[in-house]
Biotite code that builds the C-alpha atoms (Angstrom):
import biotite.structure as struc

atoms = struc.array([
    struc.Atom([43.782, 91.844, 127.896], chain_id="A", res_id=1, res_name="MET", atom_name="CA", element="C"),
    struc.Atom([44.553, 88.632, 129.564], chain_id="A", res_id=2, res_name="LYS", atom_name="CA", element="C"),
    struc.Atom([47.818, 86.683, 129.044], chain_id="A", res_id=3, res_name="VAL", atom_name="CA", element="C"),
    struc.Atom([47.896, 83.165, 129.424], chain_id="A", res_id=4, res_name="PHE", atom_name="CA", element="C"),
    struc.Atom([50.872, 80.603, 129.114], chain_id="A", res_id=5, res_name="THR", atom_name="CA", element="C"),
    struc.Atom([51.267, 78.336, 126.596], chain_id="A", res_id=6, res_name="LEU", atom_name="CA", element="C"),
    struc.Atom([52.206, 74.760, 127.997], chain_id="A", res_id=7, res_name="LYS", atom_name="CA", element="C"),
    struc.Atom([51.415, 72.250, 125.386], chain_id="A", res_id=8, res_name="LYS", atom_name="CA", element="C"),
    struc.Atom([54.042, 71.195, 122.575], chain_id="A", res_id=9, res_name="ARG", atom_name="CA", element="C"),
    struc.Atom([51.733, 71.399, 119.894], chain_id="A", res_id=10, res_name="LYS", atom_name="CA", element="C"),
    struc.Atom([51.040, 75.006, 120.481], chain_id="A", res_id=11, res_name="ASP", atom_name="CA", element="C"),
    struc.Atom([54.778, 75.665, 120.595], chain_id="A", res_id=12, res_name="PHE", atom_name="CA", element="C"),
    struc.Atom([54.986, 73.756, 117.119], chain_id="A", res_id=13, res_name="LEU", atom_name="CA", element="C"),
    struc.Atom([52.163, 75.535, 115.768], chain_id="A", res_id=14, res_name="LYS", atom_name="CA", element="C"),
    struc.Atom([54.016, 78.759, 116.576], chain_id="A", res_id=15, res_name="ALA", atom_name="CA", element="C"),
    struc.Atom([57.126, 77.625, 114.873], chain_id="A", res_id=16, res_name="ALA", atom_name="CA", element="C"),
    struc.Atom([55.227, 76.980, 111.405], chain_id="A", res_id=17, res_name="LYS", atom_name="CA", element="C"),
    struc.Atom([53.615, 80.652, 111.636], chain_id="A", res_id=18, res_name="GLY", atom_name="CA", element="C"),
    struc.Atom([55.089, 84.202, 111.557], chain_id="A", res_id=19, res_name="TYR", atom_name="CA", element="C"),
    struc.Atom([58.602, 85.002, 112.808], chain_id="A", res_id=20, res_name="LYS", atom_name="CA", element="C"),
    struc.Atom([60.583, 88.060, 113.682], chain_id="A", res_id=21, res_name="VAL", atom_name="CA", element="C"),
    struc.Atom([64.090, 87.883, 114.776], chain_id="A", res_id=22, res_name="VAL", atom_name="CA", element="C"),
    struc.Atom([65.457, 90.654, 116.542], chain_id="A", res_id=23, res_name="THR", atom_name="CA", element="C"),
    struc.Atom([68.833, 91.278, 118.701], chain_id="A", res_id=24, res_name="ASN", atom_name="CA", element="C"),
    struc.Atom([68.207, 89.156, 121.832], chain_id="A", res_id=25, res_name="GLY", atom_name="CA", element="C"),
    struc.Atom([65.495, 87.139, 121.125], chain_id="A", res_id=26, res_name="LEU", atom_name="CA", element="C"),
    struc.Atom([63.156, 85.456, 118.430], chain_id="A", res_id=27, res_name="VAL", atom_name="CA", element="C"),
    struc.Atom([59.436, 86.129, 118.489], chain_id="A", res_id=28, res_name="LEU", atom_name="CA", element="C"),
    struc.Atom([57.166, 83.519, 116.884], chain_id="A", res_id=29, res_name="GLN", atom_name="CA", element="C"),
    struc.Atom([53.184, 83.433, 116.330], chain_id="A", res_id=30, res_name="ALA", atom_name="CA", element="C"),
    struc.Atom([50.426, 81.871, 115.169], chain_id="A", res_id=31, res_name="ALA", atom_name="CA", element="C"),
    struc.Atom([46.512, 81.987, 115.277], chain_id="A", res_id=32, res_name="LEU", atom_name="CA", element="C"),
    struc.Atom([45.080, 80.578, 118.148], chain_id="A", res_id=33, res_name="SER", atom_name="CA", element="C"),
    struc.Atom([42.851, 77.579, 117.014], chain_id="A", res_id=34, res_name="PHE", atom_name="CA", element="C"),
    struc.Atom([39.689, 77.554, 118.505], chain_id="A", res_id=35, res_name="PRO", atom_name="CA", element="C"),
    struc.Atom([39.624, 81.104, 118.636], chain_id="A", res_id=36, res_name="ILE", atom_name="CA", element="C"),
    struc.Atom([38.905, 82.305, 122.362], chain_id="A", res_id=37, res_name="PRO", atom_name="CA", element="C"),
    struc.Atom([35.897, 84.162, 123.142], chain_id="A", res_id=38, res_name="GLU", atom_name="CA", element="C"),
    struc.Atom([37.485, 86.312, 125.450], chain_id="A", res_id=39, res_name="GLU", atom_name="CA", element="C"),
    struc.Atom([39.968, 89.144, 124.976], chain_id="A", res_id=40, res_name="GLU", atom_name="CA", element="C"),
    struc.Atom([43.141, 87.241, 125.477], chain_id="A", res_id=41, res_name="CYS", atom_name="CA", element="C"),
    struc.Atom([46.294, 85.904, 124.081], chain_id="A", res_id=42, res_name="CYS", atom_name="CA", element="C"),
    struc.Atom([48.908, 83.064, 124.629], chain_id="A", res_id=43, res_name="PHE", atom_name="CA", element="C"),
    struc.Atom([52.684, 83.643, 125.424], chain_id="A", res_id=44, res_name="VAL", atom_name="CA", element="C"),
    struc.Atom([55.174, 80.823, 125.586], chain_id="A", res_id=45, res_name="GLY", atom_name="CA", element="C"),
    struc.Atom([58.919, 81.115, 126.615], chain_id="A", res_id=46, res_name="TYR", atom_name="CA", element="C"),
    struc.Atom([61.837, 78.817, 125.311], chain_id="A", res_id=47, res_name="THR", atom_name="CA", element="C"),
    struc.Atom([65.650, 78.558, 125.873], chain_id="A", res_id=48, res_name="THR", atom_name="CA", element="C"),
    struc.Atom([68.115, 75.961, 124.341], chain_id="A", res_id=49, res_name="SER", atom_name="CA", element="C"),
    struc.Atom([71.038, 74.472, 126.365], chain_id="A", res_id=50, res_name="LYS", atom_name="CA", element="C"),
    struc.Atom([73.082, 76.801, 123.790], chain_id="A", res_id=51, res_name="LYS", atom_name="CA", element="C"),
    struc.Atom([72.432, 79.731, 125.981], chain_id="A", res_id=52, res_name="ILE", atom_name="CA", element="C"),
    struc.Atom([74.362, 78.196, 128.974], chain_id="A", res_id=53, res_name="GLY", atom_name="CA", element="C"),
    struc.Atom([73.718, 76.228, 132.031], chain_id="A", res_id=54, res_name="LYS", atom_name="CA", element="C"),
    struc.Atom([70.112, 75.981, 133.801], chain_id="A", res_id=55, res_name="ALA", atom_name="CA", element="C"),
    struc.Atom([70.741, 78.975, 135.819], chain_id="A", res_id=56, res_name="HIS", atom_name="CA", element="C"),
    struc.Atom([71.107, 81.439, 132.933], chain_id="A", res_id=57, res_name="ILE", atom_name="CA", element="C"),
    struc.Atom([68.196, 79.663, 131.224], chain_id="A", res_id=58, res_name="ARG", atom_name="CA", element="C"),
    struc.Atom([66.173, 80.270, 133.943], chain_id="A", res_id=59, res_name="ASN", atom_name="CA", element="C"),
    struc.Atom([67.439, 84.037, 134.112], chain_id="A", res_id=60, res_name="PHE", atom_name="CA", element="C"),
    struc.Atom([66.623, 84.400, 130.733], chain_id="A", res_id=61, res_name="VAL", atom_name="CA", element="C"),
    struc.Atom([63.167, 83.098, 131.079], chain_id="A", res_id=62, res_name="ARG", atom_name="CA", element="C"),
    struc.Atom([62.542, 85.303, 133.962], chain_id="A", res_id=63, res_name="ARG", atom_name="CA", element="C"),
    struc.Atom([63.363, 88.159, 132.360], chain_id="A", res_id=64, res_name="ARG", atom_name="CA", element="C"),
    struc.Atom([61.005, 87.509, 129.343], chain_id="A", res_id=65, res_name="LEU", atom_name="CA", element="C"),
    struc.Atom([57.929, 86.796, 131.761], chain_id="A", res_id=66, res_name="ARG", atom_name="CA", element="C"),
    struc.Atom([58.798, 90.275, 133.146], chain_id="A", res_id=67, res_name="ALA", atom_name="CA", element="C"),
    struc.Atom([58.944, 91.644, 129.748], chain_id="A", res_id=68, res_name="ILE", atom_name="CA", element="C"),
    struc.Atom([55.677, 90.452, 128.499], chain_id="A", res_id=69, res_name="VAL", atom_name="CA", element="C"),
    struc.Atom([54.059, 91.695, 131.965], chain_id="A", res_id=70, res_name="GLN", atom_name="CA", element="C"),
    struc.Atom([54.980, 95.282, 130.792], chain_id="A", res_id=71, res_name="GLN", atom_name="CA", element="C"),
    struc.Atom([54.582, 94.905, 127.142], chain_id="A", res_id=72, res_name="VAL", atom_name="CA", element="C"),
    struc.Atom([52.020, 92.235, 126.016], chain_id="A", res_id=73, res_name="MET", atom_name="CA", element="C"),
    struc.Atom([48.646, 93.775, 127.441], chain_id="A", res_id=74, res_name="SER", atom_name="CA", element="C"),
    struc.Atom([49.001, 96.820, 125.219], chain_id="A", res_id=75, res_name="ASP", atom_name="CA", element="C"),
    struc.Atom([50.269, 95.546, 122.073], chain_id="A", res_id=76, res_name="ASN", atom_name="CA", element="C"),
    struc.Atom([49.285, 91.961, 121.531], chain_id="A", res_id=77, res_name="ALA", atom_name="CA", element="C"),
    struc.Atom([46.310, 90.881, 119.517], chain_id="A", res_id=78, res_name="LEU", atom_name="CA", element="C"),
    struc.Atom([43.589, 88.788, 120.811], chain_id="A", res_id=79, res_name="SER", atom_name="CA", element="C"),
    struc.Atom([43.411, 85.400, 119.957], chain_id="A", res_id=80, res_name="GLY", atom_name="CA", element="C"),
    struc.Atom([47.212, 84.882, 118.847], chain_id="A", res_id=81, res_name="VAL", atom_name="CA", element="C"),
    struc.Atom([49.847, 82.389, 120.405], chain_id="A", res_id=82, res_name="ASP", atom_name="CA", element="C"),
    struc.Atom([53.138, 84.197, 121.025], chain_id="A", res_id=83, res_name="TYR", atom_name="CA", element="C"),
    struc.Atom([56.396, 82.248, 121.581], chain_id="A", res_id=84, res_name="VAL", atom_name="CA", element="C"),
    struc.Atom([59.572, 84.231, 122.729], chain_id="A", res_id=85, res_name="LEU", atom_name="CA", element="C"),
    struc.Atom([62.793, 82.521, 122.272], chain_id="A", res_id=86, res_name="ILE", atom_name="CA", element="C"),
    struc.Atom([65.813, 83.561, 124.294], chain_id="A", res_id=87, res_name="GLY", atom_name="CA", element="C"),
    struc.Atom([69.295, 83.973, 122.297], chain_id="A", res_id=88, res_name="ARG", atom_name="CA", element="C"),
    struc.Atom([72.707, 83.640, 123.499], chain_id="A", res_id=89, res_name="HIS", atom_name="CA", element="C"),
    struc.Atom([72.767, 87.661, 124.435], chain_id="A", res_id=90, res_name="ASN", atom_name="CA", element="C"),
    struc.Atom([69.419, 87.892, 126.164], chain_id="A", res_id=91, res_name="THR", atom_name="CA", element="C"),
    struc.Atom([71.052, 87.721, 129.592], chain_id="A", res_id=92, res_name="ALA", atom_name="CA", element="C"),
    struc.Atom([73.615, 90.361, 129.308], chain_id="A", res_id=93, res_name="GLU", atom_name="CA", element="C"),
    struc.Atom([71.355, 93.038, 127.102], chain_id="A", res_id=94, res_name="LEU", atom_name="CA", element="C"),
    struc.Atom([69.660, 96.183, 128.965], chain_id="A", res_id=95, res_name="ASN", atom_name="CA", element="C"),
    struc.Atom([66.390, 95.334, 130.209], chain_id="A", res_id=96, res_name="PHE", atom_name="CA", element="C"),
    struc.Atom([64.918, 98.589, 128.705], chain_id="A", res_id=97, res_name="GLU", atom_name="CA", element="C"),
    struc.Atom([66.353, 97.792, 125.549], chain_id="A", res_id=98, res_name="TYR", atom_name="CA", element="C"),
    struc.Atom([64.965, 94.154, 125.430], chain_id="A", res_id=99, res_name="LEU", atom_name="CA", element="C"),
    struc.Atom([61.763, 95.890, 126.190], chain_id="A", res_id=100, res_name="CYS", atom_name="CA", element="C"),
    struc.Atom([61.855, 97.983, 123.289], chain_id="A", res_id=101, res_name="LYS", atom_name="CA", element="C"),
    struc.Atom([63.118, 95.108, 121.169], chain_id="A", res_id=102, res_name="LYS", atom_name="CA", element="C"),
    struc.Atom([59.946, 92.851, 122.107], chain_id="A", res_id=103, res_name="VAL", atom_name="CA", element="C"),
    struc.Atom([57.462, 95.896, 121.557], chain_id="A", res_id=104, res_name="LYS", atom_name="CA", element="C"),
    struc.Atom([59.227, 96.568, 118.173], chain_id="A", res_id=105, res_name="ASN", atom_name="CA", element="C"),
    struc.Atom([58.898, 92.729, 117.344], chain_id="A", res_id=106, res_name="ALA", atom_name="CA", element="C"),
    struc.Atom([55.127, 92.477, 118.229], chain_id="A", res_id=107, res_name="ILE", atom_name="CA", element="C"),
    struc.Atom([54.248, 95.286, 116.204], chain_id="A", res_id=108, res_name="VAL", atom_name="CA", element="C"),
    struc.Atom([56.020, 93.971, 113.329], chain_id="A", res_id=109, res_name="GLU", atom_name="CA", element="C"),
    struc.Atom([54.711, 90.411, 113.612], chain_id="A", res_id=110, res_name="ILE", atom_name="CA", element="C"),
    struc.Atom([51.218, 91.873, 114.361], chain_id="A", res_id=111, res_name="ASN", atom_name="CA", element="C"),
    struc.Atom([51.182, 93.974, 110.906], chain_id="A", res_id=112, res_name="GLN", atom_name="CA", element="C"),
    struc.Atom([52.102, 90.446, 109.264], chain_id="A", res_id=113, res_name="GLN", atom_name="CA", element="C"),
    struc.Atom([49.218, 88.744, 110.763], chain_id="A", res_id=114, res_name="ILE", atom_name="CA", element="C"),
    struc.Atom([46.936, 91.655, 109.800], chain_id="A", res_id=115, res_name="LEU", atom_name="CA", element="C"),
    struc.Atom([48.088, 91.780, 106.361], chain_id="A", res_id=116, res_name="GLU", atom_name="CA", element="C"),
    struc.Atom([47.954, 88.147, 105.774], chain_id="A", res_id=117, res_name="LYS", atom_name="CA", element="C"),
    struc.Atom([44.180, 88.211, 107.253], chain_id="A", res_id=118, res_name="GLU", atom_name="CA", element="C"),
    struc.Atom([43.235, 91.255, 104.795], chain_id="A", res_id=119, res_name="LYS", atom_name="CA", element="C"),
    struc.Atom([44.480, 88.940, 101.866], chain_id="A", res_id=120, res_name="LYS", atom_name="CA", element="C"),
    struc.Atom([42.563, 86.085, 102.858], chain_id="A", res_id=121, res_name="TYR", atom_name="CA", element="C"),
    struc.Atom([39.538, 88.131, 103.654], chain_id="A", res_id=122, res_name="ALA", atom_name="CA", element="C"),
    struc.Atom([39.484, 89.519, 100.181], chain_id="A", res_id=123, res_name="LYS", atom_name="CA", element="C"),
    struc.Atom([40.378, 86.492, 98.405], chain_id="A", res_id=124, res_name="LYS", atom_name="CA", element="C"),
    struc.Atom([37.313, 84.947, 100.140], chain_id="A", res_id=125, res_name="THR", atom_name="CA", element="C"),
    struc.Atom([35.149, 87.859, 99.205], chain_id="A", res_id=126, res_name="ASP", atom_name="CA", element="C"),
    struc.Atom([35.953, 87.663, 95.700], chain_id="A", res_id=127, res_name="ASP", atom_name="CA", element="C"),
    struc.Atom([35.184, 83.552, 95.678], chain_id="A", res_id=128, res_name="ILE", atom_name="CA", element="C"),
    struc.Atom([31.683, 84.501, 97.124], chain_id="A", res_id=129, res_name="ALA", atom_name="CA", element="C"),
    struc.Atom([30.903, 87.121, 94.560], chain_id="A", res_id=130, res_name="ASP", atom_name="CA", element="C"),
])
């Protein structure tokens, strides 16, 4: 699956209103893409705030998050979903393998939330149609 980068503020805001998983080291937010892309792909955005530290630390955290996404996202992400990874104060100090495992678990958990919500919505529309 292809992974593209989110660049527009409105996409980040949409993800902030969607699903959320908080783990030790990062926050993962997700929302369904609109319009749904025709090819198998997902979109990923990266955010760090000034609370993390100076610019070189924030850049390091974003580079770590990009490297993790290259390893984890293609196998675990859902197509047509926008993901936003938010670095936290300890993201720079955590072990890389531990952080990869946390991101993978967060993606699996957020995907379960999305699929459960879609099942409820599909069931509701089926009941209305009958």
